[in-house]
PyMOL Python script that loads the backbone (N, CA, C, O; Angstrom):
from pymol import cmd

cmd.read_pdbstr("""\
ATOM      1  N   MET A   1      29.557  39.097  75.980  1.00  0.00           N
ATOM      2  CA  MET A   1      29.499  39.371  74.553  1.00  0.00           C
ATOM      3  C   MET A   1      28.893  38.163  73.855  1.00  0.00           C
ATOM      4  O   MET A   1      29.321  37.030  74.075  1.00  0.00           O
ATOM      5  N   SER A   2      27.907  38.408  73.022  1.00  0.00           N
ATOM      6  CA  SER A   2      27.271  37.306  72.308  1.00  0.00           C
ATOM      7  C   SER A   2      28.054  36.963  71.052  1.00  0.00           C
ATOM      8  O   SER A   2      28.940  37.707  70.632  1.00  0.00           O
ATOM      9  N   ASP A   3      27.713  35.819  70.458  1.00  0.00           N
ATOM     10  CA  ASP A   3      28.398  35.381  69.241  1.00  0.00           C
ATOM     11  C   ASP A   3      28.258  36.393  68.112  1.00  0.00           C
ATOM     12  O   ASP A   3      29.174  36.552  67.306  1.00  0.00           O
ATOM     13  N   LYS A   4      27.113  37.083  68.048  1.00  0.00           N
ATOM     14  CA  LYS A   4      26.933  38.036  66.955  1.00  0.00           C
ATOM     15  C   LYS A   4      27.730  39.323  67.173  1.00  0.00           C
ATOM     16  O   LYS A   4      27.888  40.105  66.236  1.00  0.00           O
ATOM     17  N   ASP A   5      28.233  39.560  68.379  1.00  0.00           N
ATOM     18  CA  ASP A   5      29.057  40.733  68.667  1.00  0.00           C
ATOM     19  C   ASP A   5      30.543  40.477  68.434  1.00  0.00           C
ATOM     20  O   ASP A   5      31.338  41.417  68.415  1.00  0.00           O
ATOM     21  N   VAL A   6      30.921  39.219  68.257  1.00  0.00           N
ATOM     22  CA  VAL A   6      32.325  38.864  68.072  1.00  0.00           C
ATOM     23  C   VAL A   6      32.731  39.152  66.628  1.00  0.00           C
ATOM     24  O   VAL A   6      32.097  38.685  65.682  1.00  0.00           O
ATOM     25  N   VAL A   7      33.798  39.928  66.483  1.00  0.00           N
ATOM     26  CA  VAL A   7      34.310  40.234  65.146  1.00  0.00           C
ATOM     27  C   VAL A   7      35.088  39.027  64.652  1.00  0.00           C
ATOM     28  O   VAL A   7      35.927  38.479  65.367  1.00  0.00           O
ATOM     29  N   LYS A   8      34.801  38.622  63.427  1.00  0.00           N
ATOM     30  CA  LYS A   8      35.452  37.449  62.851  1.00  0.00           C
ATOM     31  C   LYS A   8      36.177  37.851  61.571  1.00  0.00           C
ATOM     32  O   LYS A   8      35.987  38.950  61.049  1.00  0.00           O
ATOM     33  N   GLY A   9      36.996  36.956  61.086  1.00  0.00           N
ATOM     34  CA  GLY A   9      37.698  37.189  59.827  1.00  0.00           C
ATOM     35  C   GLY A   9      38.828  38.185  59.983  1.00  0.00           C
ATOM     36  O   GLY A   9      39.318  38.414  61.089  1.00  0.00           O
ATOM     37  N   PRO A  10      39.242  38.777  58.871  1.00  0.00           N
ATOM     38  CA  PRO A  10      40.390  39.687  58.891  1.00  0.00           C
ATOM     39  C   PRO A  10      40.232  40.850  59.869  1.00  0.00           C
ATOM     40  O   PRO A  10      41.212  41.285  60.472  1.00  0.00           O
ATOM     41  N   ALA A  11      39.018  41.352  60.029  1.00  0.00           N
ATOM     42  CA  ALA A  11      38.799  42.502  60.926  1.00  0.00           C
ATOM     43  C   ALA A  11      39.103  42.175  62.379  1.00  0.00           C
ATOM     44  O   ALA A  11      39.301  43.084  63.185  1.00  0.00           O
ATOM     45  N   SER A  12      39.145  40.901  62.727  1.00  0.00           N
ATOM     46  CA  SER A  12      39.461  40.543  64.113  1.00  0.00           C
ATOM     47  C   SER A  12      40.899  40.916  64.475  1.00  0.00           C
ATOM     48  O   SER A  12      41.236  41.007  65.656  1.00  0.00           O
ATOM     49  N   TYR A  13      41.737  41.129  63.479  1.00  0.00           N
ATOM     50  CA  TYR A  13      43.120  41.533  63.709  1.00  0.00           C
ATOM     51  C   TYR A  13      43.285  43.041  63.906  1.00  0.00           C
ATOM     52  O   TYR A  13      44.330  43.488  64.378  1.00  0.00           O
ATOM     53  N   PHE A  14      42.280  43.820  63.553  1.00  0.00           N
ATOM     54  CA  PHE A  14      42.421  45.271  63.517  1.00  0.00           C
ATOM     55  C   PHE A  14      42.835  45.896  64.848  1.00  0.00           C
ATOM     56  O   PHE A  14      43.725  46.747  64.848  1.00  0.00           O
ATOM     57  N   PRO A  15      42.245  45.525  65.975  1.00  0.00           N
ATOM     58  CA  PRO A  15      42.694  46.149  67.229  1.00  0.00           C
ATOM     59  C   PRO A  15      44.178  45.917  67.520  1.00  0.00           C
ATOM     60  O   PRO A  15      44.868  46.829  67.974  1.00  0.00           O
ATOM     61  N   SER A  16      44.668  44.715  67.264  1.00  0.00           N
ATOM     62  CA  SER A  16      46.081  44.450  67.536  1.00  0.00           C
ATOM     63  C   SER A  16      46.988  45.152  66.521  1.00  0.00           C
ATOM     64  O   SER A  16      48.107  45.536  66.862  1.00  0.00           O
ATOM     65  N   ILE A  17      46.525  45.323  65.292  1.00  0.00           N
ATOM     66  CA  ILE A  17      47.298  46.052  64.285  1.00  0.00           C
ATOM     67  C   ILE A  17      47.452  47.509  64.724  1.00  0.00           C
ATOM     68  O   ILE A  17      48.550  48.064  64.679  1.00  0.00           O
ATOM     69  N   GLU A  18      46.353  48.116  65.145  1.00  0.00           N
ATOM     70  CA  GLU A  18      46.400  49.511  65.586  1.00  0.00           C
ATOM     71  C   GLU A  18      47.301  49.677  66.805  1.00  0.00           C
ATOM     72  O   GLU A  18      48.068  50.636  66.894  1.00  0.00           O
ATOM     73  N   LYS A  19      47.203  48.750  67.732  1.00  0.00           N
ATOM     74  CA  LYS A  19      48.018  48.825  68.950  1.00  0.00           C
ATOM     75  C   LYS A  19      49.500  48.641  68.640  1.00  0.00           C
ATOM     76  O   LYS A  19      50.336  49.393  69.141  1.00  0.00           O
ATOM     77  N   LYS A  20      49.826  47.655  67.824  1.00  0.00           N
ATOM     78  CA  LYS A  20      51.225  47.332  67.565  1.00  0.00           C
ATOM     79  C   LYS A  20      51.930  48.377  66.702  1.00  0.00           C
ATOM     80  O   LYS A  20      53.084  48.719  66.961  1.00  0.00           O
ATOM     81  N   TYR A  21      51.243  48.886  65.679  1.00  0.00           N
ATOM     82  CA  TYR A  21      51.914  49.756  64.709  1.00  0.00           C
ATOM     83  C   TYR A  21      51.598  51.239  64.893  1.00  0.00           C
ATOM     84  O   TYR A  21      52.221  52.087  64.255  1.00  0.00           O
ATOM     85  N   GLY A  22      50.629  51.560  65.764  1.00  0.00           N
ATOM     86  CA  GLY A  22      50.356  52.948  66.108  1.00  0.00           C
ATOM     87  C   GLY A  22      49.588  53.763  65.082  1.00  0.00           C
ATOM     88  O   GLY A  22      49.538  54.989  65.179  1.00  0.00           O
ATOM     89  N   TYR A  23      48.999  53.111  64.115  1.00  0.00           N
ATOM     90  CA  TYR A  23      48.199  53.796  63.105  1.00  0.00           C
ATOM     91  C   TYR A  23      46.822  53.153  63.042  1.00  0.00           C
ATOM     92  O   TYR A  23      46.686  51.953  63.279  1.00  0.00           O
ATOM     93  N   PRO A  24      45.799  53.942  62.723  1.00  0.00           N
ATOM     94  CA  PRO A  24      44.469  53.347  62.556  1.00  0.00           C
ATOM     95  C   PRO A  24      44.425  52.475  61.302  1.00  0.00           C
ATOM     96  O   PRO A  24      45.227  52.646  60.385  1.00  0.00           O
ATOM     97  N   VAL A  25      43.502  51.566  61.279  1.00  0.00           N
ATOM     98  CA  VAL A  25      43.356  50.673  60.129  1.00  0.00           C
ATOM     99  C   VAL A  25      43.130  51.473  58.851  1.00  0.00           C
ATOM    100  O   VAL A  25      43.572  51.066  57.776  1.00  0.00           O
ATOM    101  N   ALA A  26      42.451  52.596  58.961  1.00  0.00           N
ATOM    102  CA  ALA A  26      42.207  53.438  57.783  1.00  0.00           C
ATOM    103  C   ALA A  26      43.522  53.858  57.124  1.00  0.00           C
ATOM    104  O   ALA A  26      43.582  53.994  55.901  1.00  0.00           O
ATOM    105  N   HIS A  27      44.557  54.062  57.904  1.00  0.00           N
ATOM    106  CA  HIS A  27      45.869  54.408  57.353  1.00  0.00           C
ATOM    107  C   HIS A  27      46.376  53.294  56.445  1.00  0.00           C
ATOM    108  O   HIS A  27      46.803  53.543  55.318  1.00  0.00           O
ATOM    109  N   TRP A  28      46.323  52.068  56.946  1.00  0.00           N
ATOM    110  CA  TRP A  28      46.823  50.919  56.183  1.00  0.00           C
ATOM    111  C   TRP A  28      45.969  50.658  54.946  1.00  0.00           C
ATOM    112  O   TRP A  28      46.491  50.334  53.880  1.00  0.00           O
ATOM    113  N   LEU A  29      44.644  50.803  55.094  1.00  0.00           N
ATOM    114  CA  LEU A  29      43.769  50.594  53.940  1.00  0.00           C
ATOM    115  C   LEU A  29      43.997  51.673  52.887  1.00  0.00           C
ATOM    116  O   LEU A  29      43.885  51.403  51.691  1.00  0.00           O
ATOM    117  N   GLY A  30      44.312  52.884  53.316  1.00  0.00           N
ATOM    118  CA  GLY A  30      44.655  53.947  52.368  1.00  0.00           C
ATOM    119  C   GLY A  30      45.924  53.631  51.599  1.00  0.00           C
ATOM    120  O   GLY A  30      46.002  53.857  50.391  1.00  0.00           O
ATOM    121  N   LEU A  31      46.919  53.106  52.304  1.00  0.00           N
ATOM    122  CA  LEU A  31      48.157  52.703  51.632  1.00  0.00           C
ATOM    123  C   LEU A  31      47.879  51.617  50.597  1.00  0.00           C
ATOM    124  O   LEU A  31      48.397  51.660  49.482  1.00  0.00           O
ATOM    125  N   LEU A  32      47.062  50.652  50.979  1.00  0.00           N
ATOM    126  CA  LEU A  32      46.734  49.571  50.044  1.00  0.00           C
ATOM    127  C   LEU A  32      45.985  50.107  48.833  1.00  0.00           C
ATOM    128  O   LEU A  32      46.224  49.663  47.710  1.00  0.00           O
ATOM    129  N   ALA A  33      45.090  51.048  49.047  1.00  0.00           N
ATOM    130  CA  ALA A  33      44.329  51.630  47.934  1.00  0.00           C
ATOM    131  C   ALA A  33      45.258  52.359  46.964  1.00  0.00           C
ATOM    132  O   ALA A  33      45.007  52.390  45.760  1.00  0.00           O
ATOM    133  N   SER A  34      46.321  52.939  47.490  1.00  0.00           N
ATOM    134  CA  SER A  34      47.245  53.680  46.634  1.00  0.00           C
ATOM    135  C   SER A  34      48.305  52.789  45.995  1.00  0.00           C
ATOM    136  O   SER A  34      49.082  53.252  45.159  1.00  0.00           O
ATOM    137  N   ALA A  35      48.343  51.526  46.377  1.00  0.00           N
ATOM    138  CA  ALA A  35      49.391  50.616  45.893  1.00  0.00           C
ATOM    139  C   ALA A  35      49.139  50.107  44.488  1.00  0.00           C
ATOM    140  O   ALA A  35      50.035  49.522  43.879  1.00  0.00           O
ATOM    141  N   GLY A  36      47.962  50.309  43.966  1.00  0.00           N
ATOM    142  CA  GLY A  36      47.674  49.851  42.619  1.00  0.00           C
ATOM    143  C   GLY A  36      47.070  48.459  42.589  1.00  0.00           C
ATOM    144  O   GLY A  36      46.561  47.968  43.596  1.00  0.00           O
ATOM    145  N   GLN A  37      47.131  47.843  41.447  1.00  0.00           N
ATOM    146  CA  GLN A  37      46.453  46.568  41.200  1.00  0.00           C
ATOM    147  C   GLN A  37      47.364  45.360  41.402  1.00  0.00           C
ATOM    148  O   GLN A  37      47.426  44.478  40.546  1.00  0.00           O
ATOM    149  N   MET A  38      48.055  45.320  42.506  1.00  0.00           N
ATOM    150  CA  MET A  38      48.895  44.157  42.791  1.00  0.00           C
ATOM    151  C   MET A  38      48.027  42.992  43.259  1.00  0.00           C
ATOM    152  O   MET A  38      46.894  43.182  43.700  1.00  0.00           O
ATOM    153  N   LYS A  39      48.570  41.802  43.156  1.00  0.00           N
ATOM    154  CA  LYS A  39      47.901  40.603  43.638  1.00  0.00           C
ATOM    155  C   LYS A  39      48.058  40.495  45.154  1.00  0.00           C
ATOM    156  O   LYS A  39      48.849  41.211  45.768  1.00  0.00           O
ATOM    157  N   HIS A  40      47.289  39.587  45.736  1.00  0.00           N
ATOM    158  CA  HIS A  40      47.245  39.420  47.187  1.00  0.00           C
ATOM    159  C   HIS A  40      48.640  39.314  47.812  1.00  0.00           C
ATOM    160  O   HIS A  40      48.997  40.117  48.673  1.00  0.00           O
ATOM    161  N   MET A  41      49.407  38.349  47.390  1.00  0.00           N
ATOM    162  CA  MET A  41      50.719  38.140  48.018  1.00  0.00           C
ATOM    163  C   MET A  41      51.702  39.262  47.692  1.00  0.00           C
ATOM    164  O   MET A  41      52.607  39.533  48.481  1.00  0.00           O
ATOM    165  N   GLU A  42      51.542  39.903  46.568  1.00  0.00           N
ATOM    166  CA  GLU A  42      52.378  41.057  46.267  1.00  0.00           C
ATOM    167  C   GLU A  42      52.117  42.177  47.275  1.00  0.00           C
ATOM    168  O   GLU A  42      53.050  42.829  47.745  1.00  0.00           O
ATOM    169  N   LEU A  43      50.847  42.394  47.601  1.00  0.00           N
ATOM    170  CA  LEU A  43      50.494  43.409  48.590  1.00  0.00           C
ATOM    171  C   LEU A  43      50.986  43.027  49.979  1.00  0.00           C
ATOM    172  O   LEU A  43      51.509  43.868  50.710  1.00  0.00           O
ATOM    173  N   VAL A  44      50.819  41.763  50.343  1.00  0.00           N
ATOM    174  CA  VAL A  44      51.300  41.290  51.650  1.00  0.00           C
ATOM    175  C   VAL A  44      52.807  41.518  51.756  1.00  0.00           C
ATOM    176  O   VAL A  44      53.289  42.068  52.746  1.00  0.00           O
ATOM    177  N   ASN A  45      53.533  41.101  50.749  1.00  0.00           N
ATOM    178  CA  ASN A  45      54.990  41.258  50.769  1.00  0.00           C
ATOM    179  C   ASN A  45      55.405  42.723  50.774  1.00  0.00           C
ATOM    180  O   ASN A  45      56.408  43.077  51.393  1.00  0.00           O
ATOM    181  N   TRP A  46      54.656  43.565  50.103  1.00  0.00           N
ATOM    182  CA  TRP A  46      54.927  45.001  50.091  1.00  0.00           C
ATOM    183  C   TRP A  46      54.746  45.594  51.496  1.00  0.00           C
ATOM    184  O   TRP A  46      55.597  46.352  51.962  1.00  0.00           O
ATOM    185  N   LEU A  47      53.654  45.256  52.161  1.00  0.00           N
ATOM    186  CA  LEU A  47      53.438  45.753  53.524  1.00  0.00           C
ATOM    187  C   LEU A  47      54.541  45.267  54.465  1.00  0.00           C
ATOM    188  O   LEU A  47      54.993  46.011  55.335  1.00  0.00           O
ATOM    189  N   LYS A  48      54.962  44.042  54.291  1.00  0.00           N
ATOM    190  CA  LYS A  48      56.019  43.492  55.140  1.00  0.00           C
ATOM    191  C   LYS A  48      57.357  44.186  54.882  1.00  0.00           C
ATOM    192  O   LYS A  48      58.044  44.586  55.822  1.00  0.00           O
ATOM    193  N   ALA A  49      57.721  44.326  53.619  1.00  0.00           N
ATOM    194  CA  ALA A  49      59.036  44.869  53.262  1.00  0.00           C
ATOM    195  C   ALA A  49      59.119  46.376  53.458  1.00  0.00           C
ATOM    196  O   ALA A  49      60.117  46.881  53.972  1.00  0.00           O
ATOM    197  N   GLU A  50      58.090  47.089  53.056  1.00  0.00           N
ATOM    198  CA  GLU A  50      58.147  48.554  53.061  1.00  0.00           C
ATOM    199  C   GLU A  50      57.642  49.183  54.356  1.00  0.00           C
ATOM    200  O   GLU A  50      57.998  50.316  54.679  1.00  0.00           O
ATOM    201  N   HIS A  51      56.810  48.447  55.100  1.00  0.00           N
ATOM    202  CA  HIS A  51      56.169  49.050  56.271  1.00  0.00           C
ATOM    203  C   HIS A  51      56.368  48.241  57.554  1.00  0.00           C
ATOM    204  O   HIS A  51      55.865  48.628  58.609  1.00  0.00           O
ATOM    205  N   GLY A  52      57.085  47.137  57.476  1.00  0.00           N
ATOM    206  CA  GLY A  52      57.461  46.379  58.656  1.00  0.00           C
ATOM    207  C   GLY A  52      56.356  45.600  59.342  1.00  0.00           C
ATOM    208  O   GLY A  52      56.490  45.248  60.514  1.00  0.00           O
ATOM    209  N   LEU A  53      55.272  45.325  58.643  1.00  0.00           N
ATOM    210  CA  LEU A  53      54.200  44.546  59.247  1.00  0.00           C
ATOM    211  C   LEU A  53      54.563  43.066  59.272  1.00  0.00           C
ATOM    212  O   LEU A  53      55.310  42.581  58.422  1.00  0.00           O
ATOM    213  N   GLY A  54      54.028  42.367  60.249  1.00  0.00           N
ATOM    214  CA  GLY A  54      54.171  40.924  60.291  1.00  0.00           C
ATOM    215  C   GLY A  54      53.265  40.288  59.250  1.00  0.00           C
ATOM    216  O   GLY A  54      52.350  40.929  58.733  1.00  0.00           O
ATOM    217  N   HIS A  55      53.525  39.031  58.949  1.00  0.00           N
ATOM    218  CA  HIS A  55      52.782  38.356  57.891  1.00  0.00           C
ATOM    219  C   HIS A  55      51.279  38.283  58.183  1.00  0.00           C
ATOM    220  O   HIS A  55      50.469  38.593  57.309  1.00  0.00           O
ATOM    221  N   GLY A  56      50.907  37.886  59.371  1.00  0.00           N
ATOM    222  CA  GLY A  56      49.487  37.744  59.703  1.00  0.00           C
ATOM    223  C   GLY A  56      48.738  39.059  59.628  1.00  0.00           C
ATOM    224  O   GLY A  56      47.623  39.117  59.110  1.00  0.00           O
ATOM    225  N   HIS A  57      49.346  40.112  60.144  1.00  0.00           N
ATOM    226  CA  HIS A  57      48.704  41.427  60.101  1.00  0.00           C
ATOM    227  C   HIS A  57      48.592  41.925  58.663  1.00  0.00           C
ATOM    228  O   HIS A  57      47.544  42.437  58.268  1.00  0.00           O
ATOM    229  N   ALA A  58      49.644  41.783  57.889  1.00  0.00           N
ATOM    230  CA  ALA A  58      49.607  42.208  56.491  1.00  0.00           C
ATOM    231  C   ALA A  58      48.561  41.411  55.718  1.00  0.00           C
ATOM    232  O   ALA A  58      47.814  41.979  54.921  1.00  0.00           O
ATOM    233  N   ASN A  59      48.505  40.134  55.940  1.00  0.00           N
ATOM    234  CA  ASN A  59      47.550  39.275  55.246  1.00  0.00           C
ATOM    235  C   ASN A  59      46.111  39.662  55.585  1.00  0.00           C
ATOM    236  O   ASN A  59      45.253  39.697  54.703  1.00  0.00           O
ATOM    237  N   ALA A  60      45.848  39.950  56.848  1.00  0.00           N
ATOM    238  CA  ALA A  60      44.503  40.345  57.265  1.00  0.00           C
ATOM    239  C   ALA A  60      44.091  41.650  56.593  1.00  0.00           C
ATOM    240  O   ALA A  60      42.971  41.764  56.096  1.00  0.00           O
ATOM    241  N   LEU A  61      44.981  42.628  56.574  1.00  0.00           N
ATOM    242  CA  LEU A  61      44.669  43.906  55.930  1.00  0.00           C
ATOM    243  C   LEU A  61      44.412  43.732  54.441  1.00  0.00           C
ATOM    244  O   LEU A  61      43.463  44.302  53.903  1.00  0.00           O
ATOM    245  N   VAL A  62      45.244  42.956  53.777  1.00  0.00           N
ATOM    246  CA  VAL A  62      45.085  42.745  52.339  1.00  0.00           C
ATOM    247  C   VAL A  62      43.798  41.989  52.039  1.00  0.00           C
ATOM    248  O   VAL A  62      43.081  42.346  51.104  1.00  0.00           O
ATOM    249  N   ALA A  63      43.495  40.960  52.809  1.00  0.00           N
ATOM    250  CA  ALA A  63      42.255  40.200  52.587  1.00  0.00           C
ATOM    251  C   ALA A  63      41.043  41.105  52.734  1.00  0.00           C
ATOM    252  O   ALA A  63      40.123  41.044  51.918  1.00  0.00           O
ATOM    253  N   TYR A  64      41.029  41.933  53.751  1.00  0.00           N
ATOM    254  CA  TYR A  64      39.922  42.858  53.969  1.00  0.00           C
ATOM    255  C   TYR A  64      39.835  43.859  52.816  1.00  0.00           C
ATOM    256  O   TYR A  64      38.755  44.094  52.274  1.00  0.00           O
ATOM    257  N   HIS A  65      40.953  44.438  52.451  1.00  0.00           N
ATOM    258  CA  HIS A  65      41.019  45.422  51.367  1.00  0.00           C
ATOM    259  C   HIS A  65      40.508  44.835  50.054  1.00  0.00           C
ATOM    260  O   HIS A  65      39.690  45.453  49.372  1.00  0.00           O
ATOM    261  N   LEU A  66      40.981  43.663  49.704  1.00  0.00           N
ATOM    262  CA  LEU A  66      40.576  43.054  48.434  1.00  0.00           C
ATOM    263  C   LEU A  66      39.102  42.665  48.435  1.00  0.00           C
ATOM    264  O   LEU A  66      38.432  42.781  47.409  1.00  0.00           O
ATOM    265  N   ALA A  67      38.595  42.206  49.569  1.00  0.00           N
ATOM    266  CA  ALA A  67      37.177  41.857  49.660  1.00  0.00           C
ATOM    267  C   ALA A  67      36.300  43.092  49.465  1.00  0.00           C
ATOM    268  O   ALA A  67      35.265  43.023  48.803  1.00  0.00           O
ATOM    269  N   LYS A  68      36.713  44.215  50.040  1.00  0.00           N
ATOM    270  CA  LYS A  68      35.952  45.461  49.883  1.00  0.00           C
ATOM    271  C   LYS A  68      36.067  45.994  48.451  1.00  0.00           C
ATOM    272  O   LYS A  68      35.106  46.536  47.905  1.00  0.00           O
ATOM    273  N   ARG A  69      37.241  45.835  47.853  1.00  0.00           N
ATOM    274  CA  ARG A  69      37.469  46.318  46.491  1.00  0.00           C
ATOM    275  C   ARG A  69      36.605  45.549  45.489  1.00  0.00           C
ATOM    276  O   ARG A  69      36.138  46.112  44.498  1.00  0.00           O
ATOM    277  N   GLN A  70      36.399  44.265  45.758  1.00  0.00           N
ATOM    278  CA  GLN A  70      35.611  43.440  44.850  1.00  0.00           C
ATOM    279  C   GLN A  70      34.114  43.637  45.039  1.00  0.00           C
ATOM    280  O   GLN A  70      33.309  43.168  44.234  1.00  0.00           O
ATOM    281  N   GLY A  71      33.751  44.327  46.099  1.00  0.00           N
ATOM    282  CA  GLY A  71      32.370  44.708  46.267  1.00  0.00           C
ATOM    283  C   GLY A  71      31.616  43.941  47.241  1.00  0.00           C
ATOM    284  O   GLY A  71      30.430  44.200  47.446  1.00  0.00           O
TER     285      GLY A  71
END
""", "prot")
cmd.dss("prot")
cmd.show_as("cartoon", "prot")
cmd.util.cbc("prot")
cmd.orient("prot")
């Protein structure tokens, strides 16, 4: 695998998120989209408290979601 094929940033967590929690990333991004206009850490804490995600996985999903939302 070349350097340009390596997934970097928040998306690098996606395979382990899907494996650990049993849902595709689209499921989690849909939940985040429906959560409203919360701030980064509010969303992270919400995923942790309401959906049982670990901090790193929740943070990666939120970072990706917010980056896409901002365009």
